[in-house]
C-alpha positions, 0 to 999 in steps of 0.5 A: 247474686254473684257466686262469690257473694252467695258463698260469703252469705252462706258462711256468715249464716252458718257461723251465726247458726253455730253461735246461737246453738252453742249458747242455747245448749249452754243455757239448757244443759243440766248442771250438777246441783248441791243436795238439799237433803239433810243427812241428820234428818232420817225421817220423811216429811208427810205430804199434805193430805197424806196419812202417816203409817205405823213403823215409818219415821216422820220428821217434825219440827223446824228443819233449820233448827230443832227437829225430831223423828217420830215413829209410831210403833203400835196402839191399843185400847186398855180397860185396866190400869197401865203401869208406870214404874210404881205409879198406875193410870187407870180408866174410871167408869165410862172410860177406856184408855188409848195407849200409843207406843212410839219412838223419838230420835233427835235428827238435829245436829245439836243436843235438844231437850224433849218433853214428849209429843202433843197427841190428840185422838179424834173420836168417831163423833169428831171430839178431840181428846188430848193425852194425859201422860207420857212415859219412857219404856224400853224397846217397846216394853212397858218399863218397870224403871220408867222415867216420866216425860210429863207428870200427872196433874189431873188431865193437865199437860204442863211440862215438868220434865225434859229429857236431853237427846244427843244427835241421833239418840233415840228413846222409846215411850208411850202416851196414854189418852183417856177416851169414852168407853163407847167410842172408837178412835179413827184418827190421831194427830201428833205434833212437836214443840211449836212446829206447824208440822203435824203427823196425821194417822188413820187408825182404822184397823190398826188399834189392838182391840180390848181384851175379854171380859172388858170388851162389850160382846155385842161390839164388832169393832173391838173398841167398846168397853162393857158397862159391867164386867161379868165375873165369877167367884174365885176369879181375880179382876182389876178394878182401878188401883186394886185387884179383887177376888171373891173367894167365898160366898156363904150363908150364916144363920147364927147371931154375930157379936151376941146380937139378935138376928131377926127371925126372917133374916140371915147373914151372907158372908163374902170373903174378899181378897184385895191387892193394892197398887196405890202408891200410898197405903189404903185400907181395904174398907176404903179401896173396895166397894161391895153391893149385894142384891137379892132376887127382889132386886133389893140392895141388902144392908151391910152389917159389918164391912171387915171381919177377920178370917178367923173369929168374929172380930172386926179388923182394919187392914191397911195395904201398902203397894202390892200388898194383899189382904183378906177380910170378910164382909157381912150382909143381912138378907131376907131368909128364903128370898135368894141372892141375885148379884154381887157387884164390886169396884175400886176407885170409881172404876167399871164394876165387876158383877157376879151372878149369885142366883145359884147360891142357896142357903143350906 
């Protein structure tokens, strides 16, 4: 090939190579991209298979419509009533409560109505337990001026109240879930509205345990409630919607109301003090149940349920909410047998049992 022709060929080759390289670079060079993040959503989205963590906000809902940030703050087991303004929720015998404290923040760009979060607690047997009530609180403290997110109708979950939230506005609330006394809750699921997005929580080691004396002393998990609460004379115990204190246990060998007392019998008089937390007035007779057993294990008959503190006269005391009253209950027992236990309870709650084996007739 002549030299002039070779030079032309090389020049054409270089021109073609430069043109190809420029097009390749233009096709592959990084270009600025518009941000797809939504500044109004301050939470993070849970990744598939991951567990959410306490104290971190997670966005639930439709990103293109209404969505909300959920932050679980803490969780605890409770074996006594939980206050909701002038109304109380309490576990019955065989139950305890899981109380979940959380916050909600409107992460949408418009006002939205919030009717709470759907909560499902999964116990160690794989059984689901849905929430019973949700209530507002102030900065993590149970509010005495709370407003219900949803009202109680047995264990219903019908929405009866919705709260409007402005963009960025936050509220604090807590949910109450009734669960069996003997189970633990390793997992919890939260969802919002009709969104398919859920927040899943691994609760191992995160739930505050039951307090004494309501914790089963043989349990090491802090989750198992005791079948019967050990009590003592002079102590005050929460039982359903009442507080009860047994102030005095005494023997009485004289007839009451001019009635004949069998020669082999005597009376045991129990002085009880009750405080009501029921919204509606209730009598001490109906609110507090007593059962006295002797050393033979026999349930002693109750002769009189409500005597006045002074004088042998029967009374009927009705208590309004947070009122306290005292009465004496009279049992007829076999002389010389001795006492074993006194059991008392309110509103089908877990009973309190006092050992009376050291109490002897004078």
